[in-house]
N, C-alpha and C positions, 0 to 999 in steps of 0.2 A: 452905411453898409448894411449888410443884407440879414432877413434875425436867423439865430442859429435854429435848427431846429431839436427838438427835444427827443431824442430816439426811444422808440413805442417800445416794450417790453414784454415778451408773449410769455404766458405761461402756460404750461401746461395743466389740463385738470386733477385736480387731487381723485383720486380710485379709491375704493374705500374696501375694493378686492386688492387677493394678491394676484401680482404681477403670473404668467404661464409662463413653463419653464425653459427654454431655451431650445433647439432641439439641437441632433448630435448632426457633425458637419456630412460626418462617414454614412453615419447609418439611417439616417431622418425620421429619426425616431425621436422621440420625448426621451429624458434619462431617471431609467429608477427615481426615485423618494427614499424608497424603502430597501434596504438592504440585510436586513435580520429577520429572519423566520418570527411567519407573527401567528398564533392559531393557530399549528399546525400542517401551516403552506409552505411553498417551498419560498423559500430567497427570493424577491427579485436583483436582475441582475443587471450593473448599472451601466451606461454605457461604455463605459473604457473595457467595465470588466465584459461586454459585448468585440468591444473590438478585439483585445488582447486573446477570449478565449476563441474567437472569428474563426478559425481551421479549426476545432475542434468539433462548434457546435453546427457548425459544415457535412464535419463528418457523423456527429453520435444526435446530436441536434439539443439542442438549447435546456430539455426539459432537465438530461444528460447533465449538461457543467451545471445545473440549478440543484441538483441529487451531491453533487461534490461541495456544492457550498453550504447546505445544510450536513455535510456530516464530519465528524467530528472522529481523530483519529491519535492512539499513540501508542506514542512509539519507545521500545528501550530497547538502549545497542545502539550508540553513534560514530562507528568502528566503520571497516570496508561495504558494511551495506545496509548498515543504518541511515549515516549522512546522506550517501548519492540517492537511497531509495527516499528522503525526506524532502531533499531539493527535486525531485520529477514528483514530487504526491504535489510537492507547493507550487510550482511551477503549472502545474496542472490546471489547480484551480480547487482545491483544498480546502475549505470552510475554514479547521480551525487544527492544530498541529499542536500536542502533546509530548514534550521531549528528556528520557528519561539517558543520565550516563554519570556516572559517578567520575571519569576516568578523567585523566586531562591527558593535550598533545606533549602524544614526546615520538622524540625520530624516528627511532622506527616504525613510526609508525603513515611517513607520510610515501612511504612504496606506493602502499594501497590504498589510504584512507586521502586518493588523490584532490579530497573539498580541503584539506589543514595544508598552511607552508610553514616555515623553520620561521616565520614573526610569531607563530601561533605554539608555539611548542611551551607548556608549563603556566599554560591558560585552558580554563574546562571546553573539552567540548562542545560541552548545552549551552555557553555562550558564542563561542565560538560562528554553531554550526545559526542557533537561534541566528545572532544580526543578521549573515550572511541571506538567509529566508525569506528576514523582513526587507530586508534591498533588496531580494529578488520580485518578492510580490511583495509590492502592500497590502491587498487584499485579506491576507491570509490573517490568520488570529495565530499567534504560536507565542506558547510557555513552556520552559528551558526549566528540568527542576537539576543542581546538580547534588542526586543521588540517587541511591537504589531502591527501584519500589517497592516500598512494605507491603506487607496484606490489604491494612488499614486503607493503608494510603490508596489504593490498586480498589480497592471495596468505595472506595468518596468516589475517584477520579475518573475509574469505568464507567458505573451507569449508564453516561447517556455517549458514549460513544460508538463509534458504528464496527469500527472494526483493533485487531491488538495487533502490532505488531513487535514478536519476538528477531530482534538481532543478537541476541545476547552471545558472550563467545563461553558464559561455564551449567552448568550440568542445576547446578543450585538453583538461581535464575531462570531456568527452564521449565524447573520442576512451579514454582514456586507460580507463575507466566499460567500456566497449563490449569494449576487449578481453582486460581481467583476469575480466569475468562471459565473453567467450568459453573462454580457457582456463579455468576452475577451470568452467566450463557449470552454472552460474550463471543461473537468467533474469529478464529485464534489465523496470523497466517507469520510463519516464519521457515527462516532460512539459517542454514548454518555452512561454512566451508573450511576448506583443513586439505592441507597440502594440490593435489588434483582435484578430491573428493567435493561430490556438494551434495542435497540433500534440498528439499521444497516440502512445504504439509498445509494445505489446509483447513481448520478444520469447524463445522458450523457445530458444532453441538451436539448435533443430532446422531450421533454414533461414539467411534472411540477417540481416544483423548489421547497424549503424549506419551504416558504412561505405560499405556497399551501399544507402546510397539517399544521404549525401551526395557518394559520391566524392570522390580522392585531395590537390582544389584546392579547397576549403570554405570555407579557412579565413580565406583576402579579402575574400569577399561574405558572415561574417558578420555579425549584429548583436546586440543587445541591450538591453533597457529603457532602463543609459543615455543609449545611443543614438539608439530610439524612442519610447522613452518606454511607455506602458504601458496598461489601461483597469484598477483595478484592481478592476475587482467580479468583468472576466470573471478572474482571477489567483483570485478565490474558486471559479469553479462553475468552472475547469476544478482547482483544487483537491480537491474535493468528487467531482467525476467521476474523479481518479487516486487518489483515498480509497476509492471503489466497486471499483473495476477491480479495487484490491492487494485487498482483501478477498473478492471473489469468488476469487477466483487461491491466494490461502490456504486458502481455507473450501472448494474446488471435490473438493478427496479423500472428503472429508466427505457432502459436498451428490449427488456421482453412486452413490449408492451404490440411488437407485431411481428409475423415471419419473417419478414422482410429486414427490420435485424436482425437476426440470426445471428452467430458465427459456427462456421462453417470448419470442421472434423474430419481430417483426412485420415483412413484407412493405410497405415502403414503396415502392415502385418508379413507385406511381402521384401522390404528393406532390411539389407544385412544389419542396421547398424540402428536397427528402432529410434525413432525420436519425437516425441510428443509434441505436437504443431500447436500454438494460439494462435490462434489468426484473427484478424478485425474484419465486421460485420460486408467490408468492402473488399477483402480480399481475395483470390480466387486462387487455387494448388496449380503449384510451373508444371510446365510441363515433361520437363526431366526427372517428377517425384518420384516417381514409376507411371509405367505404361496400365496397369491395375487398377491407380486408383481410384476409387469410388467415390464422392463426394459424397457425406451423410452433415443435410441440415438440420442443427437443434438448436435448442435455446438455450442460452447465455446461462443461467444455472446450473443449465445440463454440462457442457463443454467446462468449464474450473474444476481443476482436480478438487474439489471438494468428499474432504477424507482418505486421499490416497496420498502414499508416499514417496515423491519425485525423486531418485537421485542421478547428479550428472553421469551420460556417458557419454563416450563423442565429445556433442556438437552439442547434447541441447539434452535434458530432462524429462527420463521413462517414466509412467510413472504406474506407480499397484496398488490398487487394494488396501486397507487399513482393516485388521477383524479387529474388533471391540472383546477386548481380556474378560472373560470373567475373576473375577477376584480382585480388578482390578480394585488398590487403593483410592483412586480417582473417580470414576467416573460407576462402578459396579461396587462395593466395597458388600454391600449383601449378597450376592454370587457369589456358593463356593468356589474356590479359582481347581483348575482342570487344564487337564493338556490341553492348545492347539495346538488344530490340526498345521501342519505345516503349510508349506501359503509362501508362494515368490518373494513375497515381503517381509515373510521373516529369513529367510538366504540373503537377502540382497543385506539386511540393515547389520546381518554376525558377520557378513564381511569390510563392512565397514563401520564401521563399534564406534570408532572413533573419533565417529563425525558428530551423531546425541549428545 
């Protein structure tokens, strides 16, 4: 009989150091180990996030994507505007979303609030939407509140936020959000739609506020989609315009690094129906816009409609500057009330008071 050979067991030497992280097969870079913001630094993107947002990073740059991840946004109102807005922000990679709405899904909502289904009727909108957003992008932190935010709650939760988004449909809520955003010096972006009219404004808290626009006696003259009806397609258009302005605002500090990352705004004075155009940094003006259109390169912050009121006309928003109203109870309580000179903004608002 032949002697049986004893198999030799080969063992690896024990290492006292941690193994190096594996490289990503697509990016050929090591995945980031930290995903939270430390000591004021921008949060790093994991390998999965880098792949997920790769098309946006190609366009805006990695720092702009990190800016989004570092942001916290508070959204009040999760109907036809707030729900698709939240979906766009989550898909884009905003780090944390706080969602407020005390309404439940109803059958009459479904024609314009297209993220909800008949099986969601009777459920809180914030719970349904939060589950959908977590499934769509697990990298985003979602906090849902089935209540209307009070002044105390806004003061507590609004301090770390970068932007407050008002998608409510009633005057009292808009006034409260306006007052609290002013106290917290929190930028406020708001939109509303009723019938075939819409408005949008972005307030940076250095100029006029919402109450400067509506005055002190607007509650009795306001309406909403319940009393006036609404165009469901217009709601979707305004929601995406709202998301676009919000993302431009949240990315702006990263995009203002160089003139090559500027936003192009075109002179549309010769167009019969003027439309304010927002274009991405790489977008150029279509030749059919107007023969005399002259592109003017401006920084992102200058191109955003800050402290302006956008009114829907034709197929887009036309923006007019807002004026701070002396005697305003919110932003100028110490100034005596005086008559404000007639302006294009006041004329436009008076003809569409039901939107406010």
